[in-house]
C-alpha positions in Angstrom: 99.5 108.2 65.7 102.2 110.6 67.0 105.7 111.1 65.7 108.7 109.8 67.6 112.2 111.1 67.1 115.5 109.8 68.7 117.9 112.7 69.1 120.8 110.6 70.0 121.6 107.4 71.9 123.4 108.0 75.1 124.6 105.9 78.1 123.2 106.9 81.4 124.8 106.4 84.8 122.8 105.5 88.0 124.1 105.7 91.5 122.9 106.3 95.0 122.4 110.1 95.4 125.3 111.5 97.6 124.7 115.2 96.7 124.5 117.5 99.7 120.7 118.1 99.0 119.8 114.4 98.5 117.0 113.0 100.7 118.2 110.9 103.6 118.1 107.2 103.4 115.3 105.9 105.6 114.3 102.6 107.1 110.9 101.1 108.2 110.0 97.6 109.2 106.7 96.0 108.0 104.9 93.0 109.5 104.3 90.4 106.9 101.4 88.9 108.7 99.2 91.9 109.2 100.9 94.6 107.0 101.4 97.0 109.9 104.5 99.2 109.4 106.7 101.4 111.5 107.3 105.0 110.8 110.2 105.6 108.4 113.3 106.8 110.2 116.9 107.5 109.4 118.0 105.2 112.3 117.5 101.5 111.6 117.5 100.9 115.5 114.2 102.8 115.7 112.6 100.6 113.2 114.1 97.6 114.8 112.6 98.6 118.1 109.2 98.9 116.6 109.6 95.3 115.4 110.3 94.0 118.9 107.3 96.1 120.4 105.0 94.7 117.6 106.2 91.1 118.1 105.7 91.5 121.9 102.1 92.7 121.3 101.4 90.0 118.7 103.5 86.9 119.6 102.1 85.0 116.6 103.7 87.6 114.2 107.2 86.3 113.4 107.9 87.5 109.9 108.9 91.1 109.0 110.2 93.1 105.9 112.8 95.8 105.9 111.7 98.8 103.8 114.6 100.9 102.7 114.1 104.2 100.9 117.3 105.2 99.2 117.5 108.2 96.8 119.2 107.5 93.5 120.5 109.9 90.8 120.6 109.4 87.0 122.8 111.4 84.7 124.6 111.4 81.3 128.3 111.6 81.6 
């Protein structure tokens, strides 16, 4: 069994990453019926348009999920 040491207890902060080099927030839509998913995009309207096209091609597919990728940053103050 290995040794485990605690150097110190610290409080961490967590917040959306707003640094200039942060990854952009991206959006995608996923069909809950068949699992097909739009491309991730920085514009929600593009993902929304995919949903309308998919629903038009598959009129029985009524349920969708929004998939948001938002970068977060953790640090010790």
